All heavy atoms as an XYZ file, in Angstrom:
845
protein
N      44.179     80.576    116.617
C      44.783     81.548    117.544
C      46.255     81.808    117.170
O      46.938     80.991    116.766
C      44.733     80.946    118.976
C      43.325     80.841    119.548
S      43.361     80.539    121.273
C      43.352     82.109    121.929
N      46.617     83.027    117.438
C      47.929     83.488    117.057
C      48.863     83.654    118.298
O      49.887     84.199    118.207
C      47.913     84.766    116.281
C      47.098     84.657    114.961
N      47.606     83.912    113.929
C      45.929     85.161    114.611
C      46.710     83.953    112.894
N      45.706     84.696    113.347
N      48.427     83.180    119.374
C      49.250     83.360    120.572
C      48.533     84.369    121.505
O      47.767     85.181    121.052
N      48.988     84.392    122.707
C      48.455     85.248    123.649
C      48.891     86.681    123.430
O      50.135     86.910    123.451
C      48.788     84.752    125.092
C      48.192     83.334    125.296
C      48.262     85.748    126.106
C      48.601     82.718    126.547
N      48.034     87.603    123.244
C      48.390     88.994    123.111
C      49.004     89.435    121.809
O      49.483     90.568    121.695
N      49.068     88.592    120.832
C      49.705     88.900    119.533
C      48.698     88.805    118.435
O      48.025     87.842    118.255
C      50.847     87.984    119.165
C      52.064     88.132    120.007
C      52.485     87.157    120.886
C      52.830     89.284    119.918
C      53.621     87.277    121.629
C      54.010     89.414    120.653
C      54.392     88.407    121.562
N      48.569     89.901    117.668
C      47.853     89.752    116.390
C      48.858     89.274    115.359
O      50.055     89.302    115.609
C      47.305     91.125    115.949
O      48.408     91.986    115.685
N      48.383     88.757    114.307
C      49.289     88.161    113.281
C      50.378     89.159    112.810
O      51.558     88.815    112.838
C      48.556     87.612    112.111
C      49.426     86.835    111.147
C      48.717     86.036    110.177
C      49.743     85.438    109.197
N      49.608     84.092    108.976
N      50.008     90.386    112.376
C      51.071     91.368    111.976
C      52.023     91.626    113.135
O      53.239     91.715    112.845
C      50.282     92.586    111.530
C      48.870     92.095    111.233
C      48.680     90.949    112.217
N      51.560     91.790    114.344
C      52.456     92.112    115.505
C      53.316     90.952    115.714
O      54.504     91.083    116.036
C      51.589     92.470    116.632
C      52.411     93.179    117.750
O      53.468     93.606    117.487
N      51.810     93.224    118.883
N      52.797     89.697    115.658
C      53.579     88.513    115.883
C      54.752     88.377    114.881
O      55.884     88.116    115.207
C      52.721     87.243    115.838
C      53.491     86.012    116.090
C      52.561     84.807    116.035
C      53.362     83.498    116.238
N      52.523     82.327    116.146
N      54.453     88.634    113.624
C      55.472     88.596    112.542
C      56.535     89.620    112.762
O      57.699     89.358    112.624
C      54.807     88.763    111.192
C      54.061     87.572    110.704
O      54.257     86.455    111.202
N      53.107     87.784    109.840
N      56.139     90.804    113.139
C      57.048     91.876    113.410
C      57.939     91.513    114.612
O      59.211     91.668    114.544
C      56.349     93.212    113.653
C      57.263     94.410    113.821
C      56.485     95.657    114.053
O      55.541     95.884    113.339
O      56.880     96.416    114.972
N      57.356     90.974    115.633
C      58.155     90.553    116.823
C      59.152     89.462    116.483
O      60.294     89.529    116.918
C      57.211     90.111    117.931
O      56.314     91.196    118.226
C      57.952     89.711    119.156
N      58.680     88.459    115.714
C      59.577     87.415    115.316
C      60.787     87.872    114.443
O      61.900     87.458    114.572
C      58.791     86.328    114.631
C      57.932     85.479    115.512
C      57.088     84.484    114.641
C      58.783     84.698    116.527
N      60.449     88.851    113.544
C      61.410     89.363    112.655
C      62.513     90.126    113.469
O      63.688     90.016    113.196
C      60.861     90.294    111.573
C      60.087     89.478    110.508
C      59.341     90.375    109.549
O      59.381     91.613    109.681
N      58.719     89.771    108.544
N      62.077     90.872    114.425
C      63.012     91.626    115.285
C      63.833     90.671    116.102
O      65.046     90.877    116.284
C      62.271     92.572    116.209
C      61.755     93.835    115.509
C      61.046     94.750    116.564
C      60.498     95.986    115.893
N      59.750     96.817    116.848
N      63.245     89.631    116.612
C      63.935     88.643    117.451
C      65.040     87.904    116.655
O      66.104     87.653    117.208
C      62.915     87.660    118.012
C      63.543     86.662    119.014
S      62.281     85.657    119.843
C      61.805     84.615    118.504
N      64.809     87.563    115.426
C      65.695     86.760    114.638
C      66.541     87.512    113.715
O      67.324     86.988    113.002
C      64.910     85.667    113.905
C      64.320     84.666    114.860
C      62.982     84.561    115.201
C      64.986     83.659    115.568
N      62.845     83.529    116.082
C      64.097     82.988    116.390
C      66.371     83.308    115.703
C      64.423     81.980    117.232
C      66.681     82.243    116.510
C      65.732     81.592    117.288
N      66.460     88.826    113.737
C      67.249     89.701    112.815
C      68.672     89.602    113.227
O      69.059     89.731    114.350
C      66.731     91.133    112.830
C      67.420     91.999    111.792
C      66.948     93.449    111.880
N      67.822     94.157    112.812
C      67.426     94.765    113.880
N      66.182     94.743    114.218
N      68.259     95.386    114.681
N      69.548     89.394    112.229
C      70.998     89.400    112.456
C      71.543     90.843    112.392
O      71.707     91.333    111.279
C      71.738     88.473    111.476
C      73.180     88.286    111.822
O      73.770     89.118    112.441
N      73.761     87.236    111.277
N      71.817     91.426    113.549
C      72.207     92.840    113.555
C      73.521     93.094    112.818
O      73.756     94.158    112.277
C      72.320     93.330    114.980
C      71.018     93.304    115.713
C      71.238     93.719    117.203
C      69.961     93.505    118.004
N      70.139     93.801    119.420
N      74.411     92.065    112.814
C      75.737     92.263    112.240
C      75.635     92.442    110.716
O      76.472     93.116    110.143
C      76.587     91.033    112.524
N      74.643     91.884    110.052
C      74.548     92.040    108.630
C      73.340     92.912    108.243
O      73.244     93.374    107.094
C      74.493     90.691    107.923
C      73.300     89.836    108.325
C      75.785     89.918    108.126
C      73.086     88.595    107.578
N      72.342     93.096    109.114
C      71.118     93.817    108.724
C      71.259     95.285    109.058
O      70.612     96.131    108.437
C      69.929     93.215    109.482
N      72.093     95.689    110.038
C      72.181     97.048    110.423
C      73.422     97.699    109.766
O      74.362     97.042    109.343
C      72.303     97.214    111.964
C      71.052     96.746    112.689
O      70.036     96.515    112.000
O      71.052     96.693    113.915
N      73.439     99.017    109.714
C      74.563     99.738    109.187
C      75.403    100.275    110.254
O      74.931    100.650    111.321
C      74.109    100.891    108.276
O      73.304    101.752    108.988
C      73.409    100.372    107.016
N      76.719    100.246    110.133
C      77.657    100.767    111.071
C      78.737    101.623    110.415
O      79.074    101.385    109.284
C      78.395     99.562    111.797
C      77.473     98.664    112.521
C      76.953     97.537    112.003
C      77.164     98.999    113.877
C      76.094     96.663    112.673
C      76.264     98.139    114.590
C      75.715     97.015    114.001
O      74.895     96.240    114.703
N      79.240    102.527    111.169
C      80.421    103.271    110.685
C      81.597    102.314    110.731
O      81.694    101.369    111.503
C      80.686    104.476    111.659
C      79.571    105.468    111.657
C      79.834    106.602    112.608
O      80.929    106.639    113.237
O      78.965    107.359    112.908
N      82.610    102.604    109.805
C      83.781    101.654    109.744
C      84.566    101.587    111.070
O      85.207    100.596    111.368
C      84.574    102.155    108.591
C      84.085    103.515    108.288
C      82.706    103.667    108.860
N      84.546    102.646    111.866
C      85.144    102.658    113.143
C      86.542    102.093    113.201
O      87.411    102.539    112.498
N      86.740    101.208    114.146
C      88.034    100.692    114.483
C      88.775     99.945    113.282
O      90.014     99.986    113.245
C      88.012     99.732    115.681
O      87.613    100.397    116.829
N      88.030     99.479    112.395
C      88.704     98.796    111.254
C      89.445     99.837    110.441
O      90.460     99.493    109.783
C      87.688     98.088    110.364
O      86.733     98.960    109.894
C      87.040     96.924    111.100
N      88.973    101.046    110.414
C      89.643    102.088    109.617
C      90.891    102.671    110.283
O      91.710    103.342    109.697
C      88.608    103.228    109.365
C      88.851    103.901    108.006
C      88.530    103.306    106.863
C      89.431    105.201    107.999
C      88.760    103.918    105.633
C      89.623    105.798    106.739
C      89.303    105.157    105.604
N      91.074    102.345    111.560
C      92.248    102.840    112.264
C      93.541    102.339    111.726
O      94.582    102.997    111.704
C      92.141    102.551    113.792
C      91.049    103.421    114.459
C      90.824    103.054    115.866
C      89.673    103.843    116.430
N      89.102    103.345    117.596
N      93.495    101.085    111.167
C      94.658    100.514    110.513
C      95.028    101.278    109.223
O      96.197    101.420    108.960
C      94.495     99.022    110.299
C      94.364     98.118    111.475
C      93.973     96.702    111.108
C      95.626     98.183    112.299
N      94.031    101.684    108.514
C      94.288    102.402    107.250
C      94.841    103.749    107.638
O      95.827    104.219    106.947
C      92.971    102.549    106.470
C      92.467    101.175    105.993
C      93.103    103.438    105.308
C      91.090    101.123    105.487
N      94.339    104.445    108.590
C      94.845    105.768    109.031
C      96.309    105.603    109.506
O      97.174    106.383    109.124
C      93.994    106.308    110.165
O      92.687    106.453    109.742
C      94.489    107.669    110.658
N      96.590    104.498    110.257
C      97.968    104.258    110.683
C      98.936    104.044    109.552
O     100.029    104.586    109.468
C      97.980    103.059    111.666
O      97.139    103.354    112.760
C      99.422    102.774    112.120
N      98.490    103.229    108.584
C      99.283    102.989    107.428
C      99.629    104.232    106.629
O     100.744    104.432    106.221
C      98.578    101.950    106.510
O      98.442    100.704    107.135
N      98.590    105.026    106.403
C      98.798    106.343    105.698
C      99.756    107.205    106.452
O     100.647    107.841    105.853
C      97.440    107.069    105.486
N      99.593    107.364    107.776
C     100.520    108.175    108.562
C     101.950    107.655    108.521
O     102.887    108.465    108.440
C      99.963    108.226    109.957
N     102.136    106.375    108.558
C     103.472    105.839    108.441
C     104.047    106.047    107.105
O     105.249    106.418    106.971
C     103.434    104.286    108.756
C     103.270    103.929    110.223
C     102.908    102.435    110.343
C     104.531    104.258    111.037
N     103.271    105.883    106.082
C     103.735    106.048    104.667
C     104.122    107.509    104.431
O     105.083    107.817    103.761
C     102.651    105.593    103.714
C     103.065    105.602    102.205
C     102.046    104.995    101.385
O     101.743    103.758    101.493
O     101.473    105.778    100.561
N     103.377    108.464    104.959
C     103.649    109.880    104.774
C     104.778    110.402    105.725
O     105.175    111.571    105.563
C     102.401    110.703    105.039
C     101.352    110.486    103.968
C     100.099    111.340    104.193
O     100.197    112.398    104.952
O      99.042    111.017    103.683
N     105.192    109.604    106.644
C     106.244    110.029    107.584
C     105.762    110.878    108.723
O     106.508    111.477    109.355
N     104.437    110.952    108.908
C     103.831    111.704    109.960
C     104.236    111.088    111.303
O     104.493    111.798    112.310
C     102.335    111.856    109.858
C     102.015    112.689    108.573
C     101.727    112.435    111.057
C     100.550    112.616    108.175
N     104.318    109.792    111.355
C     104.825    109.037    112.479
C     105.963    108.199    111.965
O     105.954    107.745    110.817
C     103.760    108.188    113.139
C     102.685    109.045    113.838
C     103.135    107.210    112.277
N     106.948    108.037    112.785
C     108.138    107.232    112.335
C     108.179    105.846    112.898
O     108.931    104.994    112.455
C     109.451    108.004    112.739
O     109.448    108.206    114.107
C     109.513    109.333    111.959
N     107.422    105.596    113.905
C     107.438    104.280    114.529
C     106.185    104.122    115.368
O     105.364    105.038    115.466
N     106.040    102.983    115.992
C     104.874    102.732    116.759
C     105.087    102.858    118.192
O     104.172    102.724    118.992
C     104.261    101.316    116.391
O     105.297    100.305    116.644
C     103.850    101.262    114.964
N     106.353    102.930    118.674
C     106.663    102.860    120.101
C     107.239    104.152    120.731
O     107.920    104.108    121.703
C     107.605    101.701    120.425
C     106.904    100.356    120.395
O     105.725    100.323    120.739
O     107.518     99.338    119.991
N     106.891    105.257    120.117
C     107.395    106.566    120.671
C     106.455    106.941    121.812
O     105.386    107.496    121.585
C     107.437    107.600    119.599
C     108.370    107.345    118.488
O     109.326    106.559    118.695
N     108.158    107.844    117.289
N     106.897    106.639    123.002
C     106.047    106.870    124.184
C     105.639    108.319    124.314
O     106.497    109.192    124.128
C     106.750    106.423    125.493
N     104.394    108.580    124.595
C     103.932    109.916    124.780
C     103.683    110.739    123.523
O     103.435    111.940    123.587
N     103.864    110.143    122.351
C     103.678    110.852    121.094
C     102.247    111.342    120.879
O     101.966    112.350    120.252
C     104.080    109.949    119.917
C     104.124    110.661    118.603
C     104.769    109.848    117.495
O     104.955    108.634    117.660
O     104.902    110.394    116.463
N     101.269    110.607    121.481
C      99.857    110.928    121.335
C      99.245    111.046    122.739
O      99.783    110.586    123.674
C      99.139    109.855    120.525
C      99.650    109.730    119.158
C     100.606    108.727    118.839
C      99.299    110.553    118.156
C     101.120    108.612    117.591
C      99.799    110.469    116.861
C     100.748    109.440    116.580
N      98.119    111.697    122.722
C      97.453    111.956    124.001
C      95.909    111.743    123.905
O      95.296    112.264    122.972
C      97.694    113.288    124.595
O      97.001    113.472    125.811
N      95.375    110.922    124.751
C      93.916    110.723    124.853
C      93.378    111.587    126.012
O      93.725    111.347    127.123
C      93.566    109.311    125.030
S      91.851    108.972    125.358
N      92.507    112.549    125.609
C      91.875    113.383    126.677
C      90.472    112.938    126.963
O      89.788    113.531    127.746
C      91.851    114.839    126.191
O      91.133    114.880    124.935
C      93.260    115.397    125.941
N      90.079    111.834    126.341
C      88.772    111.292    126.572
C      87.730    111.567    125.472
O      86.781    110.848    125.244
N      88.001    112.700    124.716
C      87.102    113.024    123.646
C      87.769    114.102    122.759
O      88.759    114.712    123.197
C      85.758    113.588    124.218
N      87.259    114.203    121.551
C      87.697    115.266    120.648
C      86.465    115.777    119.913
O      85.516    115.080    119.666
C      88.737    114.684    119.650
C      89.395    115.823    118.868
C      88.149    113.662    118.761
C      90.661    115.386    118.103
N      86.517    117.121    119.638
C      85.371    117.733    118.941
C      85.737    117.988    117.477
O      86.741    118.584    117.196
C      84.938    119.026    119.618
C      83.685    119.522    119.014
C      83.045    120.602    119.931
O      83.092    120.469    121.162
O      82.456    121.537    119.331
N      84.934    117.483    116.539
C      85.108    117.637    115.131
C      83.781    118.164    114.618
O      82.737    117.550    114.749
C      85.469    116.248    114.497
C      86.795    115.718    115.039
C      85.504    116.411    112.947
C      88.014    116.541    114.631
N      83.837    119.279    113.899
C      82.670    119.858    113.252
C      81.462    119.936    114.180
O      80.328    119.653    113.774
C      82.360    119.073    111.991
N      81.733    120.352    115.429
C      80.653    120.532    116.372
C      80.101    119.240    117.012
O      79.147    119.302    117.781
N      80.764    118.069    116.701
C      80.359    116.797    117.259
C      81.428    116.294    118.141
O      82.572    116.212    117.768
C      80.061    115.790    116.143
O      79.021    116.323    115.343
C      79.613    114.488    116.764
N      81.055    115.975    119.379
C      82.035    115.418    120.355
C      82.099    113.881    120.132
O      81.108    113.178    120.287
C      81.588    115.754    121.758
C      82.569    115.332    122.798
C      82.069    115.698    124.173
N      82.811    114.947    125.120
C      83.423    115.401    126.182
N      83.430    116.686    126.346
N      84.079    114.611    126.963
N      83.290    113.431    119.867
C      83.504    112.035    119.602
C      84.389    111.493    120.797
O      85.490    111.966    120.998
C      84.179    111.665    118.284
C      83.210    112.176    117.197
C      84.450    110.168    118.094
C      83.822    112.147    115.780
N      83.831    110.554    121.533
C      84.490    110.084    122.741
C      85.326    108.823    122.500
O      85.038    108.068    121.629
C      83.450    109.730    123.834
C      82.654    110.955    124.237
C      81.783    110.635    125.493
C      80.523    109.940    125.066
N      79.595    109.852    126.202
N      86.302    108.633    123.357
C      87.086    107.386    123.458
C      86.192    106.441    124.244
O      85.320    106.886    125.042
C      88.336    107.641    124.204
S      89.362    106.135    124.451
N      86.317    105.185    123.985
C      85.503    104.220    124.754
C      85.750    104.336    126.239
O      84.951    104.000    127.039
C      85.769    102.728    124.285
C      87.142    102.238    124.568
C      88.236    102.336    123.763
C      87.570    101.579    125.725
N      89.325    101.806    124.328
C      89.000    101.313    125.542
C      86.959    101.191    126.891
C      89.765    100.657    126.522
C      87.718    100.524    127.851
C      89.055    100.278    127.662
N      86.942    104.847    126.583
C      87.265    105.016    127.984
C      87.245    106.502    128.380
O      88.208    106.996    128.999
C      88.655    104.388    128.290
C      88.807    103.980    129.740
C      90.020    103.142    129.921
N      91.068    104.001    130.399
C      92.245    103.534    130.826
N      92.488    102.213    130.832
N      93.142    104.358    131.241
N      86.308    107.246    127.891
C      86.241    108.682    128.113
C      86.182    109.052    129.584
O      86.639    110.132    130.003
C      84.984    109.284    127.432
C      83.665    108.750    128.021
C      83.035    109.468    129.007
C      83.111    107.583    127.538
C      81.876    109.029    129.560
C      81.921    107.152    128.087
C      81.305    107.812    129.121
O      80.177    107.361    129.623
N      85.638    108.202    130.409
C      85.502    108.468    131.882
C      86.883    108.358    132.600
O      87.028    108.913    133.662
C      84.558    107.445    132.478
C      84.922    105.993    132.254
C      85.808    105.316    133.101
C      84.451    105.386    131.115
C      86.141    104.053    132.858
C      84.799    103.988    130.853
C      85.711    103.412    131.717
O      86.019    102.091    131.448
N      87.846    107.778    131.968
C      89.207    107.687    132.496
C      90.156    107.618    131.320
O      90.600    106.556    130.939
C      89.401    106.491    133.451
C      90.639    106.625    134.372
C      90.729    105.451    135.358
N      91.383    104.363    134.719
C      91.048    103.102    134.907
N      90.069    102.802    135.741
N      91.685    102.097    134.307
N      90.464    108.788    130.695
C      91.253    108.819    129.484
C      92.593    108.070    129.583
O      93.156    108.028    130.679
C      91.456    110.309    129.201
C      90.361    111.016    129.993
C      90.105    110.152    131.182
N      93.055    107.626    128.435
C      94.322    106.911    128.395
C      95.514    107.813    128.654
O      96.583    107.342    129.123
C      94.545    106.287    126.992
C      93.525    105.201    126.664
N      92.459    105.408    125.799
C      93.384    103.958    127.147
C      91.797    104.311    125.725
N      92.271    103.470    126.535
N      95.409    109.095    128.374
C      96.551    109.973    128.555
C      97.561    109.849    127.520
O      97.312    109.450    126.358
N      98.868    110.055    127.866
C      99.987    109.955    126.926
C     100.128    108.476    126.517
O     100.117    107.580    127.364
C     101.270    110.473    127.555
N     100.308    108.259    125.227
C     100.482    106.891    124.712
C     101.254    106.899    123.376
O     101.261    107.896    122.662
C      99.215    106.152    124.607
C      98.106    106.816    123.799
C      96.774    106.121    123.872
O      96.655    104.990    124.257
N      95.741    106.863    123.535
N     101.839    105.764    123.058
C     102.479    105.578    121.764
C     101.459    105.231    120.769
O     100.296    104.884    121.088
C     103.581    104.512    121.861
O     103.000    103.266    122.080
N     101.838    105.143    119.485
C     100.914    104.731    118.448
C     100.505    103.263    118.682
O      99.330    102.890    118.484
C     101.542    104.896    117.050
C     100.694    104.530    115.890
C      99.385    105.315    115.839
C     101.432    104.693    114.572
N     101.435    102.435    119.097
C     101.095    101.034    119.430
C     100.059    100.965    120.529
O      99.098    100.227    120.429
C     102.373    100.295    119.797
C     102.082     98.758    120.127
C     103.360     98.083    120.635
N     104.473     98.231    119.760
C     104.877     97.287    118.880
N     104.221     96.155    118.769
N     105.935     97.467    118.105
N     100.250    101.735    121.556
C      99.250    101.746    122.598
C      97.884    102.235    122.184
O      96.862    101.732    122.501
C      99.709    102.638    123.789
C     100.847    102.041    124.602
O     101.868    102.757    124.799
N     100.777    100.765    124.932
N      97.914    103.324    121.324
C      96.677    103.821    120.752
C      95.925    102.778    119.917
O      94.691    102.655    120.015
C      96.955    105.084    119.918
N      96.676    101.968    119.157
C      96.091    100.852    118.435
C      95.479     99.821    119.359
O      94.362     99.371    119.130
C      97.063    100.190    117.464
C      97.305    100.979    116.149
C      98.582    100.462    115.437
C      96.110    100.810    115.248
N      96.260     99.460    120.346
C      95.794     98.405    121.286
C      94.583     98.938    122.081
O      93.641     98.113    122.325
C      96.955     98.048    122.289
C      97.976     97.262    121.652
S      99.246     96.523    122.755
C      99.812     97.933    123.635
N      94.590    100.192    122.374
C      93.459    100.796    123.073
C      92.257    101.181    122.248
O      91.236    101.610    122.699
C      93.914    102.036    123.911
C      94.884    101.659    125.017
O      94.782    100.629    125.622
N      95.832    102.602    125.288
N      92.468    101.129    120.897
C      91.476    101.599    119.962
C      90.879    102.927    120.291
O      89.716    103.161    120.424
C      90.342    100.540    119.896
O      89.486    100.823    118.753
N      91.843    103.868    120.489
C      91.510    105.217    121.063
C      91.091    106.193    119.948
O      91.890    106.653    119.158
C      92.782    105.772    121.702
S      92.499    107.255    122.624
N      89.786    106.512    119.917
C      89.204    107.382    118.844
C      89.896    108.731    118.761
O      90.202    109.203    117.629
C      87.743    107.529    119.082
C      86.950    106.297    118.775
O      87.394    105.405    118.034
N      85.770    106.173    119.359
N      90.057    109.441    119.838
C      90.681    110.838    119.718
C      92.020    110.828    119.101
O      92.378    111.670    118.264
C      90.696    111.325    121.184
C      89.617    110.610    121.879
C      89.646    109.194    121.225
N      92.885    109.828    119.371
C      94.200    109.731    118.779
C      94.072    109.583    117.202
O      94.776    110.322    116.534
C      95.018    108.576    119.388
C      96.273    108.302    118.559
C      95.415    108.877    120.794
N      93.233    108.727    116.795
C      93.133    108.430    115.338
C      92.436    109.549    114.609
O      92.740    109.800    113.436
C      92.570    107.048    115.125
C      93.526    106.030    115.502
C      93.445    105.392    116.685
C      94.612    105.687    114.630
C      94.396    104.469    117.072
C      95.490    104.761    114.965
C      95.437    104.126    116.192
N      91.519    110.220    115.248
C      90.884    111.383    114.613
C      91.969    112.508    114.436
O      92.082    113.099    113.429
C      89.730    111.922    115.389
C      88.568    110.856    115.339
C      89.240    113.227    114.898
C      87.435    111.111    116.286
N      92.757    112.709    115.466
C      93.799    113.690    115.375
C      94.871    113.292    114.366
O      95.373    114.155    113.572
N      95.213    112.056    114.301
C      96.170    111.562    113.343
C      95.647    111.742    111.902
O      96.374    112.104    110.964
C      96.534    110.101    113.602
C      97.637    109.504    112.779
C      98.966    110.261    112.954
C      97.835    108.053    113.206
N      94.385    111.433    111.755
C      93.802    111.523    110.399
C      93.741    112.982    109.918
O      93.924    113.211    108.743
C      92.360    110.960    110.502
C      91.513    111.241    109.222
C      92.151    110.559    108.027
N      91.385    110.846    106.810
C      91.650    111.807    105.965
N      92.691    112.647    106.229
N      90.930    112.049    104.865
N      93.610    113.939    110.796
C      93.606    115.347    110.398
C      94.969    115.790    109.889
O      95.067    116.786    109.169
C      93.158    116.280    111.483
O      94.057    116.160    112.570
C      91.735    115.948    111.969
N      96.043    115.026    110.150
C      97.360    115.355    109.719
C      97.730    114.707    108.390
O      98.732    115.074    107.751
C      98.410    114.942    110.801
C      98.264    115.711    112.080
C      99.215    115.167    113.153
C      99.014    115.898    114.451
N      99.908    115.343    115.490
N      96.971    113.728    107.987
C      97.293    112.998    106.706
C      96.606    113.679    105.529
O      95.607    114.347    105.655
C      96.872    111.562    106.762
O      95.479    111.482    107.019
C      97.593    110.836    107.901
N      97.182    113.461    104.352
C      96.613    113.986    103.131
C      95.429    113.062    102.727
O      95.608    111.864    102.665
C      97.639    114.021    102.015
C      98.746    115.087    102.314
C      99.600    115.313    101.127
N      99.955    114.115    100.295
C     101.103    113.507    100.280
N     102.074    113.927    101.016
N     101.260    112.442     99.523
N      94.287    113.582    102.485
C      93.088    112.813    102.231
C      93.206    111.891    101.020
O      92.679    110.819    100.964
C      91.872    113.613    102.147
O      92.056    114.676    101.269
N      93.998    112.241    100.026
C      94.089    111.437     98.854
C      94.823    110.093     99.099
O      94.630    109.130     98.327
C      94.703    112.134     97.623
C      96.123    112.567     97.825
C      96.281    113.893     98.420
O      95.307    114.559     98.849
O      97.427    114.490     98.432
N      95.548    110.066    100.202
C      96.271    108.862    100.547
C      95.379    107.861    101.259
O      95.728    106.672    101.422
C      97.467    109.093    101.419
C      98.638    109.725    100.580
O      98.609    109.690     99.365
N      99.585    110.357    101.245
N      94.195    108.290    101.750
C      93.363    107.422    102.468
C      92.151    106.967    101.627
O      91.745    105.797    101.636
C      92.852    108.050    103.786
C      94.045    108.200    104.712
C      91.749    107.246    104.435
C      93.785    108.653    106.094
N      91.592    107.905    100.874
C      90.400    107.528    100.069
C      90.679    107.436     98.648
O      91.307    107.852     97.902
C      89.251    108.523    100.311
C      88.802    108.558    101.765
C      87.793    109.662    101.973
C      88.230    107.259    102.210
């Protein structure tokens, strides 16, 4: 017997799903880890001069790029005006997408 309600192929598939390590088996966008690279490029290019200029950036909850709406994790209550340091601490997607559009691409990739 292979267990109640499981055929052997189904049981194997269920066990594989249960024990799969999502962190190494699934693919993810670089997301927040890339925000440091974007920040470094912006600082190097002089697009931003420091990290504590209050109100230099604004989180509206989402930004649209190429017809795709990308939300901040706190889209339901946007961060509003914030400094670069705050944007990093908040991991705010709209701020870094906007910042990335101002940098020269050869400095990032």
